[in-house]
PDB file of the backbone (N, CA, C, O) and the ligand in Angstrom, with CONECT records:
HET     ZN  A 101       1
ATOM      1  N   MET A   1       0.822  -1.198  -0.031  1.00  0.00           N
ATOM      2  CA  MET A   1      -0.033   0.034   0.018  1.00  0.00           C
ATOM      3  C   MET A   1       0.823   1.282   0.001  1.00  0.00           C
ATOM      4  O   MET A   1       0.998   1.920   1.039  1.00  0.00           O
ATOM      5  N   THR A   2       1.357   1.645  -1.144  1.00  0.00           N
ATOM      6  CA  THR A   2       2.204   2.790  -1.189  1.00  0.00           C
ATOM      7  C   THR A   2       1.480   3.979  -1.972  1.00  0.00           C
ATOM      8  O   THR A   2       2.102   4.978  -2.336  1.00  0.00           O
ATOM      9  N   ALA A   3       0.257   3.812  -2.179  1.00  0.00           N
ATOM     10  CA  ALA A   3      -0.545   4.848  -2.825  1.00  0.00           C
ATOM     11  C   ALA A   3      -0.383   6.159  -2.026  1.00  0.00           C
ATOM     12  O   ALA A   3      -0.518   6.211  -0.803  1.00  0.00           O
ATOM     13  N   VAL A   4      -0.090   7.189  -2.793  1.00  0.00           N
ATOM     14  CA  VAL A   4      -0.027   8.526  -2.148  1.00  0.00           C
ATOM     15  C   VAL A   4      -1.352   9.030  -1.701  1.00  0.00           C
ATOM     16  O   VAL A   4      -2.212   9.320  -2.533  1.00  0.00           O
ATOM     17  N   ALA A   5      -1.544   9.141  -0.488  1.00  0.00           N
ATOM     18  CA  ALA A   5      -2.785   9.691   0.098  1.00  0.00           C
ATOM     19  C   ALA A   5      -2.836  11.181  -0.005  1.00  0.00           C
ATOM     20  O   ALA A   5      -1.935  11.830   0.526  1.00  0.00           O
ATOM     21  N   THR A   6      -3.703  11.719  -0.572  1.00  0.00           N
ATOM     22  CA  THR A   6      -3.844  13.164  -0.740  1.00  0.00           C
ATOM     23  C   THR A   6      -4.225  13.709   0.715  1.00  0.00           C
ATOM     24  O   THR A   6      -5.281  13.379   1.254  1.00  0.00           O
ATOM     25  N   PRO A   7      -3.375  14.492   1.265  1.00  0.00           N
ATOM     26  CA  PRO A   7      -3.663  15.087   2.537  1.00  0.00           C
ATOM     27  C   PRO A   7      -4.895  15.990   2.496  1.00  0.00           C
ATOM     28  O   PRO A   7      -5.092  16.782   1.575  1.00  0.00           O
ATOM     29  N   ILE A   8      -5.686  15.838   3.503  1.00  0.00           N
ATOM     30  CA  ILE A   8      -6.941  16.711   3.496  1.00  0.00           C
ATOM     31  C   ILE A   8      -6.565  18.024   4.105  1.00  0.00           C
ATOM     32  O   ILE A   8      -6.138  18.123   5.255  1.00  0.00           O
ATOM     33  N   ASP A   9      -6.749  19.062   3.259  1.00  0.00           N
ATOM     34  CA  ASP A   9      -6.537  20.400   3.745  1.00  0.00           C
ATOM     35  C   ASP A   9      -7.915  21.047   4.112  1.00  0.00           C
ATOM     36  O   ASP A   9      -8.715  21.275   3.204  1.00  0.00           O
ATOM     37  N   PRO A  10      -8.200  21.330   5.320  1.00  0.00           N
ATOM     38  CA  PRO A  10      -9.530  21.789   5.646  1.00  0.00           C
ATOM     39  C   PRO A  10      -9.784  23.210   5.115  1.00  0.00           C
ATOM     40  O   PRO A  10     -10.914  23.698   5.107  1.00  0.00           O
ATOM     41  N   ASP A  11      -8.643  23.884   4.654  1.00  0.00           N
ATOM     42  CA  ASP A  11      -8.812  25.246   4.073  1.00  0.00           C
ATOM     43  C   ASP A  11      -9.186  25.199   2.645  1.00  0.00           C
ATOM     44  O   ASP A  11      -9.550  26.238   2.092  1.00  0.00           O
ATOM     45  N   ARG A  12      -9.122  23.985   1.946  1.00  0.00           N
ATOM     46  CA  ARG A  12      -9.329  23.975   0.521  1.00  0.00           C
ATOM     47  C   ARG A  12     -10.530  23.140   0.152  1.00  0.00           C
ATOM     48  O   ARG A  12     -10.857  22.122   0.762  1.00  0.00           O
ATOM     49  N   CYS A  13     -11.162  23.641  -0.888  1.00  0.00           N
ATOM     50  CA  CYS A  13     -12.328  22.928  -1.503  1.00  0.00           C
ATOM     51  C   CYS A  13     -11.849  21.587  -1.987  1.00  0.00           C
ATOM     52  O   CYS A  13     -10.838  21.514  -2.685  1.00  0.00           O
ATOM     53  N   PRO A  14     -12.581  20.455  -1.619  1.00  0.00           N
ATOM     54  CA  PRO A  14     -12.172  19.173  -2.105  1.00  0.00           C
ATOM     55  C   PRO A  14     -12.470  18.902  -3.537  1.00  0.00           C
ATOM     56  O   PRO A  14     -12.024  17.901  -4.099  1.00  0.00           O
ATOM     57  N   LEU A  15     -13.265  19.835  -4.171  1.00  0.00           N
ATOM     58  CA  LEU A  15     -13.706  19.705  -5.499  1.00  0.00           C
ATOM     59  C   LEU A  15     -12.850  20.439  -6.494  1.00  0.00           C
ATOM     60  O   LEU A  15     -12.535  19.901  -7.556  1.00  0.00           O
ATOM     61  N   CYS A  16     -12.460  21.672  -6.171  1.00  0.00           N
ATOM     62  CA  CYS A  16     -11.661  22.514  -7.078  1.00  0.00           C
ATOM     63  C   CYS A  16     -10.281  22.791  -6.573  1.00  0.00           C
ATOM     64  O   CYS A  16      -9.418  23.235  -7.329  1.00  0.00           O
ATOM     65  N   GLY A  17     -10.046  22.530  -5.271  1.00  0.00           N
ATOM     66  CA  GLY A  17      -8.759  22.775  -4.708  1.00  0.00           C
ATOM     67  C   GLY A  17      -8.478  24.263  -4.366  1.00  0.00           C
ATOM     68  O   GLY A  17      -7.361  24.622  -3.995  1.00  0.00           O
ATOM     69  N   GLY A  18      -9.453  25.062  -4.493  1.00  0.00           N
ATOM     70  CA  GLY A  18      -9.306  26.479  -4.215  1.00  0.00           C
ATOM     71  C   GLY A  18      -9.604  26.752  -2.736  1.00  0.00           C
ATOM     72  O   GLY A  18     -10.134  25.848  -2.090  1.00  0.00           O
ATOM     73  N   PRO A  19      -9.329  27.848  -2.177  1.00  0.00           N
ATOM     74  CA  PRO A  19      -9.625  28.271  -0.821  1.00  0.00           C
ATOM     75  C   PRO A  19     -11.129  28.216  -0.686  1.00  0.00           C
ATOM     76  O   PRO A  19     -11.829  28.692  -1.580  1.00  0.00           O
ATOM     77  N   ASN A  20     -11.685  27.634   0.438  1.00  0.00           N
ATOM     78  CA  ASN A  20     -13.137  27.533   0.555  1.00  0.00           C
ATOM     79  C   ASN A  20     -13.687  28.680   1.431  1.00  0.00           C
ATOM     80  O   ASN A  20     -14.897  28.842   1.592  1.00  0.00           O
ATOM     81  N   GLY A  21     -12.717  29.489   2.005  1.00  0.00           N
ATOM     82  CA  GLY A  21     -13.318  30.589   2.720  1.00  0.00           C
ATOM     83  C   GLY A  21     -14.132  30.339   3.901  1.00  0.00           C
ATOM     84  O   GLY A  21     -14.894  31.204   4.332  1.00  0.00           O
ATOM     85  N   CYS A  22     -13.997  29.126   4.475  1.00  0.00           N
ATOM     86  CA  CYS A  22     -14.914  28.764   5.634  1.00  0.00           C
ATOM     87  C   CYS A  22     -14.555  29.566   6.810  1.00  0.00           C
ATOM     88  O   CYS A  22     -13.399  29.636   7.226  1.00  0.00           O
ATOM     89  N   ALA A  23     -15.593  30.193   7.364  1.00  0.00           N
ATOM     90  CA  ALA A  23     -15.421  31.100   8.504  1.00  0.00           C
ATOM     91  C   ALA A  23     -15.136  30.248   9.768  1.00  0.00           C
ATOM     92  O   ALA A  23     -14.408  30.668  10.667  1.00  0.00           O
ATOM     93  N   MET A  24     -15.719  29.077   9.801  1.00  0.00           N
ATOM     94  CA  MET A  24     -15.481  28.212  10.928  1.00  0.00           C
ATOM     95  C   MET A  24     -14.004  27.684  10.994  1.00  0.00           C
ATOM     96  O   MET A  24     -13.428  27.539  12.072  1.00  0.00           O
ATOM     97  N   GLN A  25     -13.485  27.435   9.910  1.00  0.00           N
ATOM     98  CA  GLN A  25     -12.074  27.136   9.769  1.00  0.00           C
ATOM     99  C   GLN A  25     -11.182  28.281  10.085  1.00  0.00           C
ATOM    100  O   GLN A  25     -10.133  28.122  10.710  1.00  0.00           O
ATOM    101  N   ALA A  26     -11.616  29.489   9.635  1.00  0.00           N
ATOM    102  CA  ALA A  26     -10.805  30.680   9.912  1.00  0.00           C
ATOM    103  C   ALA A  26     -10.760  30.957  11.400  1.00  0.00           C
ATOM    104  O   ALA A  26      -9.755  31.406  11.952  1.00  0.00           O
ATOM    105  N   GLU A  27     -11.905  30.668  12.031  1.00  0.00           N
ATOM    106  CA  GLU A  27     -11.930  30.877  13.521  1.00  0.00           C
ATOM    107  C   GLU A  27     -11.006  29.942  14.255  1.00  0.00           C
ATOM    108  O   GLU A  27     -10.354  30.286  15.241  1.00  0.00           O
ATOM    109  N   ARG A  28     -10.986  28.648  13.678  1.00  0.00           N
ATOM    110  CA  ARG A  28     -10.078  27.717  14.277  1.00  0.00           C
ATOM    111  C   ARG A  28      -8.630  28.089  14.204  1.00  0.00           C
ATOM    112  O   ARG A  28      -7.855  27.936  15.148  1.00  0.00           O
ATOM    113  N   VAL A  29      -8.300  28.588  13.026  1.00  0.00           N
ATOM    114  CA  VAL A  29      -6.943  28.952  12.742  1.00  0.00           C
ATOM    115  C   VAL A  29      -6.452  30.238  13.443  1.00  0.00           C
ATOM    116  O   VAL A  29      -5.337  30.277  13.965  1.00  0.00           O
ATOM    117  N   THR A  30      -7.290  31.279  13.447  1.00  0.00           N
ATOM    118  CA  THR A  30      -6.914  32.555  14.011  1.00  0.00           C
ATOM    119  C   THR A  30      -7.313  32.623  15.433  1.00  0.00           C
ATOM    120  O   THR A  30      -6.776  33.472  16.145  1.00  0.00           O
ATOM    121  N   GLY A  31      -8.231  31.789  15.940  1.00  0.00           N
ATOM    122  CA  GLY A  31      -8.668  31.970  17.328  1.00  0.00           C
ATOM    123  C   GLY A  31      -9.575  33.200  17.533  1.00  0.00           C
ATOM    124  O   GLY A  31      -9.987  33.501  18.653  1.00  0.00           O
ATOM    125  N   GLN A  32      -9.876  33.902  16.420  1.00  0.00           N
ATOM    126  CA  GLN A  32     -10.756  35.070  16.539  1.00  0.00           C
ATOM    127  C   GLN A  32     -12.204  34.635  16.064  1.00  0.00           C
ATOM    128  O   GLN A  32     -12.364  33.890  15.097  1.00  0.00           O
ATOM    129  N   PRO A  33     -13.228  35.144  16.800  1.00  0.00           N
ATOM    130  CA  PRO A  33     -14.566  34.909  16.409  1.00  0.00           C
ATOM    131  C   PRO A  33     -14.805  35.439  14.995  1.00  0.00           C
ATOM    132  O   PRO A  33     -14.371  36.540  14.656  1.00  0.00           O
ATOM    133  N   GLN A  34     -15.474  34.674  14.202  1.00  0.00           N
ATOM    134  CA  GLN A  34     -15.774  35.113  12.781  1.00  0.00           C
ATOM    135  C   GLN A  34     -17.257  35.273  12.589  1.00  0.00           C
ATOM    136  O   GLN A  34     -18.028  34.651  13.319  1.00  0.00           O
ATOM    137  N   PRO A  35     -17.684  36.053  11.669  1.00  0.00           N
ATOM    138  CA  PRO A  35     -19.131  36.096  11.368  1.00  0.00           C
ATOM    139  C   PRO A  35     -19.586  34.765  10.837  1.00  0.00           C
ATOM    140  O   PRO A  35     -18.773  33.985  10.342  1.00  0.00           O
ATOM    141  N   PRO A  36     -20.881  34.484  10.930  1.00  0.00           N
ATOM    142  CA  PRO A  36     -21.352  33.170  10.460  1.00  0.00           C
ATOM    143  C   PRO A  36     -20.944  32.883   8.981  1.00  0.00           C
ATOM    144  O   PRO A  36     -21.034  33.736   8.097  1.00  0.00           O
ATOM    145  N   CYS A  37     -20.496  31.636   8.786  1.00  0.00           N
ATOM    146  CA  CYS A  37     -19.972  31.302   7.467  1.00  0.00           C
ATOM    147  C   CYS A  37     -21.090  31.347   6.405  1.00  0.00           C
ATOM    148  O   CYS A  37     -22.248  31.037   6.687  1.00  0.00           O
ATOM    149  N   TRP A  38     -20.713  31.735   5.201  1.00  0.00           N
ATOM    150  CA  TRP A  38     -21.614  31.816   4.061  1.00  0.00           C
ATOM    151  C   TRP A  38     -22.253  30.465   3.859  1.00  0.00           C
ATOM    152  O   TRP A  38     -23.328  30.357   3.270  1.00  0.00           O
ATOM    153  N   CYS A  39     -21.579  29.419   4.356  1.00  0.00           N
ATOM    154  CA  CYS A  39     -22.116  28.050   4.060  1.00  0.00           C
ATOM    155  C   CYS A  39     -23.364  27.766   4.894  1.00  0.00           C
ATOM    156  O   CYS A  39     -24.123  26.852   4.573  1.00  0.00           O
ATOM    157  N   THR A  40     -23.585  28.532   5.954  1.00  0.00           N
ATOM    158  CA  THR A  40     -24.722  28.309   6.752  1.00  0.00           C
ATOM    159  C   THR A  40     -25.992  28.853   5.999  1.00  0.00           C
ATOM    160  O   THR A  40     -27.114  28.645   6.463  1.00  0.00           O
ATOM    161  N   ARG A  41     -25.808  29.521   4.883  1.00  0.00           N
ATOM    162  CA  ARG A  41     -26.940  30.159   4.228  1.00  0.00           C
ATOM    163  C   ARG A  41     -27.262  29.438   2.916  1.00  0.00           C
ATOM    164  O   ARG A  41     -28.280  29.731   2.288  1.00  0.00           O
ATOM    165  N   VAL A  42     -26.426  28.519   2.503  1.00  0.00           N
ATOM    166  CA  VAL A  42     -26.661  27.819   1.232  1.00  0.00           C
ATOM    167  C   VAL A  42     -26.991  26.393   1.542  1.00  0.00           C
ATOM    168  O   VAL A  42     -26.760  25.871   2.632  1.00  0.00           O
ATOM    169  N   THR A  43     -27.562  25.776   0.488  1.00  0.00           N
ATOM    170  CA  THR A  43     -27.928  24.392   0.565  1.00  0.00           C
ATOM    171  C   THR A  43     -26.985  23.603  -0.317  1.00  0.00           C
ATOM    172  O   THR A  43     -26.775  23.906  -1.492  1.00  0.00           O
ATOM    173  N   PHE A  44     -26.412  22.548   0.320  1.00  0.00           N
ATOM    174  CA  PHE A  44     -25.531  21.656  -0.484  1.00  0.00           C
ATOM    175  C   PHE A  44     -26.317  20.535  -0.883  1.00  0.00           C
ATOM    176  O   PHE A  44     -26.812  19.793  -0.034  1.00  0.00           O
ATOM    177  N   SER A  45     -26.482  20.340  -2.182  1.00  0.00           N
ATOM    178  CA  SER A  45     -27.337  19.175  -2.676  1.00  0.00           C
ATOM    179  C   SER A  45     -26.546  17.872  -2.441  1.00  0.00           C
ATOM    180  O   SER A  45     -25.325  17.817  -2.296  1.00  0.00           O
ATOM    181  N   ASP A  46     -27.425  16.802  -2.423  1.00  0.00           N
ATOM    182  CA  ASP A  46     -26.833  15.442  -2.201  1.00  0.00           C
ATOM    183  C   ASP A  46     -25.846  15.151  -3.318  1.00  0.00           C
ATOM    184  O   ASP A  46     -24.792  14.546  -3.123  1.00  0.00           O
ATOM    185  N   ALA A  47     -26.262  15.639  -4.566  1.00  0.00           N
ATOM    186  CA  ALA A  47     -25.352  15.345  -5.691  1.00  0.00           C
ATOM    187  C   ALA A  47     -23.986  15.987  -5.634  1.00  0.00           C
ATOM    188  O   ALA A  47     -22.969  15.426  -6.043  1.00  0.00           O
ATOM    189  N   LEU A  48     -24.022  17.250  -5.081  1.00  0.00           N
ATOM    190  CA  LEU A  48     -22.770  17.902  -4.913  1.00  0.00           C
ATOM    191  C   LEU A  48     -21.930  17.256  -3.811  1.00  0.00           C
ATOM    192  O   LEU A  48     -20.716  17.110  -3.953  1.00  0.00           O
ATOM    193  N   LEU A  49     -22.581  16.872  -2.714  1.00  0.00           N
ATOM    194  CA  LEU A  49     -21.795  16.239  -1.565  1.00  0.00           C
ATOM    195  C   LEU A  49     -21.259  14.931  -2.041  1.00  0.00           C
ATOM    196  O   LEU A  49     -20.223  14.455  -1.575  1.00  0.00           O
ATOM    197  N   ALA A  50     -21.981  14.341  -2.988  1.00  0.00           N
ATOM    198  CA  ALA A  50     -21.552  12.933  -3.410  1.00  0.00           C
ATOM    199  C   ALA A  50     -20.261  13.044  -4.207  1.00  0.00           C
ATOM    200  O   ALA A  50     -19.538  12.061  -4.367  1.00  0.00           O
ATOM    201  N   ARG A  51     -19.971  14.243  -4.709  1.00  0.00           N
ATOM    202  CA  ARG A  51     -18.683  14.386  -5.466  1.00  0.00           C
ATOM    203  C   ARG A  51     -17.502  14.637  -4.555  1.00  0.00           C
ATOM    204  O   ARG A  51     -16.364  14.629  -5.025  1.00  0.00           O
ATOM    205  N   VAL A  52     -17.713  14.849  -3.331  1.00  0.00           N
ATOM    206  CA  VAL A  52     -16.579  15.052  -2.440  1.00  0.00           C
ATOM    207  C   VAL A  52     -16.018  13.680  -2.097  1.00  0.00           C
ATOM    208  O   VAL A  52     -16.735  12.761  -1.701  1.00  0.00           O
ATOM    209  N   PRO A  53     -14.680  13.580  -2.271  1.00  0.00           N
ATOM    210  CA  PRO A  53     -14.028  12.244  -1.943  1.00  0.00           C
ATOM    211  C   PRO A  53     -14.234  11.892  -0.507  1.00  0.00           C
ATOM    212  O   PRO A  53     -14.203  12.727   0.397  1.00  0.00           O
ATOM    213  N   GLU A  54     -14.452  10.587  -0.335  1.00  0.00           N
ATOM    214  CA  GLU A  54     -14.781   9.969   0.998  1.00  0.00           C
ATOM    215  C   GLU A  54     -13.877  10.526   2.057  1.00  0.00           C
ATOM    216  O   GLU A  54     -14.329  10.797   3.170  1.00  0.00           O
ATOM    217  N   ALA A  55     -12.595  10.708   1.744  1.00  0.00           N
ATOM    218  CA  ALA A  55     -11.613  11.064   2.804  1.00  0.00           C
ATOM    219  C   ALA A  55     -11.810  12.443   3.256  1.00  0.00           C
ATOM    220  O   ALA A  55     -11.493  12.786   4.395  1.00  0.00           O
ATOM    221  N   ALA A  56     -12.383  13.337   2.300  1.00  0.00           N
ATOM    222  CA  ALA A  56     -12.568  14.748   2.728  1.00  0.00           C
ATOM    223  C   ALA A  56     -13.807  15.047   3.296  1.00  0.00           C
ATOM    224  O   ALA A  56     -13.994  16.185   3.728  1.00  0.00           O
ATOM    225  N   ARG A  57     -14.769  14.117   3.369  1.00  0.00           N
ATOM    226  CA  ARG A  57     -16.067  14.472   3.846  1.00  0.00           C
ATOM    227  C   ARG A  57     -15.985  14.837   5.299  1.00  0.00           C
ATOM    228  O   ARG A  57     -15.283  14.200   6.084  1.00  0.00           O
ATOM    229  N   ARG A  58     -16.701  15.854   5.639  1.00  0.00           N
ATOM    230  CA  ARG A  58     -16.784  16.352   7.011  1.00  0.00           C
ATOM    231  C   ARG A  58     -15.450  16.914   7.516  1.00  0.00           C
ATOM    232  O   ARG A  58     -15.313  17.239   8.696  1.00  0.00           O
ATOM    233  N   LYS A  59     -14.452  17.028   6.595  1.00  0.00           N
ATOM    234  CA  LYS A  59     -13.154  17.631   6.985  1.00  0.00           C
ATOM    235  C   LYS A  59     -12.936  18.893   6.243  1.00  0.00           C
ATOM    236  O   LYS A  59     -12.532  19.886   6.850  1.00  0.00           O
ATOM    237  N   ALA A  60     -13.180  18.925   4.945  1.00  0.00           N
ATOM    238  CA  ALA A  60     -12.918  20.086   4.086  1.00  0.00           C
ATOM    239  C   ALA A  60     -14.167  20.549   3.545  1.00  0.00           C
ATOM    240  O   ALA A  60     -14.980  19.770   3.047  1.00  0.00           O
ATOM    241  N   CYS A  61     -14.364  21.891   3.633  1.00  0.00           N
ATOM    242  CA  CYS A  61     -15.615  22.458   3.107  1.00  0.00           C
ATOM    243  C   CYS A  61     -15.574  22.639   1.585  1.00  0.00           C
ATOM    244  O   CYS A  61     -14.510  22.872   1.010  1.00  0.00           O
ATOM    245  N   ILE A  62     -16.723  22.532   0.951  1.00  0.00           N
ATOM    246  CA  ILE A  62     -16.840  22.960  -0.433  1.00  0.00           C
ATOM    247  C   ILE A  62     -16.818  24.415  -0.528  1.00  0.00           C
ATOM    248  O   ILE A  62     -17.401  25.051   0.349  1.00  0.00           O
ATOM    249  N   CYS A  63     -16.194  25.055  -1.520  1.00  0.00           N
ATOM    250  CA  CYS A  63     -16.101  26.449  -1.644  1.00  0.00           C
ATOM    251  C   CYS A  63     -17.353  27.071  -2.186  1.00  0.00           C
ATOM    252  O   CYS A  63     -18.226  26.361  -2.685  1.00  0.00           O
ATOM    253  N   ALA A  64     -17.470  28.387  -2.103  1.00  0.00           N
ATOM    254  CA  ALA A  64     -18.695  29.110  -2.570  1.00  0.00           C
ATOM    255  C   ALA A  64     -18.858  28.961  -4.079  1.00  0.00           C
ATOM    256  O   ALA A  64     -19.988  28.880  -4.562  1.00  0.00           O
ATOM    257  N   ALA A  65     -17.846  28.926  -4.781  1.00  0.00           N
ATOM    258  CA  ALA A  65     -17.961  28.800  -6.181  1.00  0.00           C
ATOM    259  C   ALA A  65     -18.504  27.515  -6.611  1.00  0.00           C
ATOM    260  O   ALA A  65     -19.340  27.463  -7.513  1.00  0.00           O
ATOM    261  N   CYS A  66     -18.065  26.462  -6.001  1.00  0.00           N
ATOM    262  CA  CYS A  66     -18.604  25.139  -6.361  1.00  0.00           C
ATOM    263  C   CYS A  66     -20.078  24.984  -5.964  1.00  0.00           C
ATOM    264  O   CYS A  66     -20.892  24.431  -6.704  1.00  0.00           O
ATOM    265  N   ALA A  67     -20.380  25.489  -4.785  1.00  0.00           N
ATOM    266  CA  ALA A  67     -21.696  25.450  -4.248  1.00  0.00           C
ATOM    267  C   ALA A  67     -22.657  26.257  -5.129  1.00  0.00           C
ATOM    268  O   ALA A  67     -23.786  25.831  -5.375  1.00  0.00           O
ATOM    269  N   ALA A  68     -22.226  27.367  -5.579  1.00  0.00           N
ATOM    270  CA  ALA A  68     -23.052  28.230  -6.514  1.00  0.00           C
ATOM    271  C   ALA A  68     -23.216  27.566  -7.739  1.00  0.00           C
ATOM    272  O   ALA A  68     -24.338  27.532  -8.244  1.00  0.00           O
ATOM    273  N   ALA A  69     -22.132  26.965  -8.363  1.00  0.00           N
ATOM    274  CA  ALA A  69     -22.181  26.267  -9.648  1.00  0.00           C
ATOM    275  C   ALA A  69     -23.219  25.100  -9.551  1.00  0.00           C
ATOM    276  O   ALA A  69     -23.999  24.850 -10.470  1.00  0.00           O
ATOM    277  N   ALA A  70     -23.179  24.462  -8.473  1.00  0.00           N
ATOM    278  CA  ALA A  70     -24.093  23.216  -8.356  1.00  0.00           C
ATOM    279  C   ALA A  70     -25.540  23.693  -8.168  1.00  0.00           C
ATOM    280  O   ALA A  70     -26.459  23.038  -8.659  1.00  0.00           O
ATOM    281  N   SER A  71     -25.763  24.793  -7.487  1.00  0.00           N
ATOM    282  CA  SER A  71     -27.170  25.216  -7.248  1.00  0.00           C
ATOM    283  C   SER A  71     -27.671  25.830  -8.508  1.00  0.00           C
ATOM    284  O   SER A  71     -28.878  25.817  -8.748  1.00  0.00           O
ATOM    285  N   ALA A  72     -26.764  26.399  -9.375  1.00  0.00           N
ATOM    286  CA  ALA A  72     -27.234  26.975 -10.669  1.00  0.00           C
ATOM    287  C   ALA A  72     -27.576  26.016 -11.665  1.00  0.00           C
ATOM    288  O   ALA A  72     -28.381  26.278 -12.559  1.00  0.00           O
ATOM    289  N   ALA A  73     -26.946  24.808 -11.539  1.00  0.00           N
ATOM    290  CA  ALA A  73     -27.169  23.806 -12.521  1.00  0.00           C
ATOM    291  C   ALA A  73     -28.592  23.182 -12.401  1.00  0.00           C
ATOM    292  O   ALA A  73     -29.145  23.117 -11.304  1.00  0.00           O
ATOM    293  N   PRO A  74     -29.151  22.745 -13.489  1.00  0.00           N
ATOM    294  CA  PRO A  74     -30.539  22.166 -13.304  1.00  0.00           C
ATOM    295  C   PRO A  74     -30.549  20.862 -12.527  1.00  0.00           C
ATOM    296  O   PRO A  74     -31.612  20.284 -12.305  1.00  0.00           O
TER     297      PRO A  74
HETATM  298 ZN    ZN A 101     -14.598  24.683  -4.979  1.00  0.00          ZN2+
END
């Protein structure tokens, strides 16, 4: 088992690899209270969540761009 495991970066979107801008993660990193995260106001569809790799689920947030793209799609 020498497969390279992709480390899960909680700051990065597991779908596009970009910064996810999660306020809850920022609060954890900085120790400063943050305003409620944008992700509390959007709905993540089951189809979108299904695209997140198993290892990243509940660890890395999907970014706003991917969430918007998914909700805009029919
Ligand atoms: Zn993304």
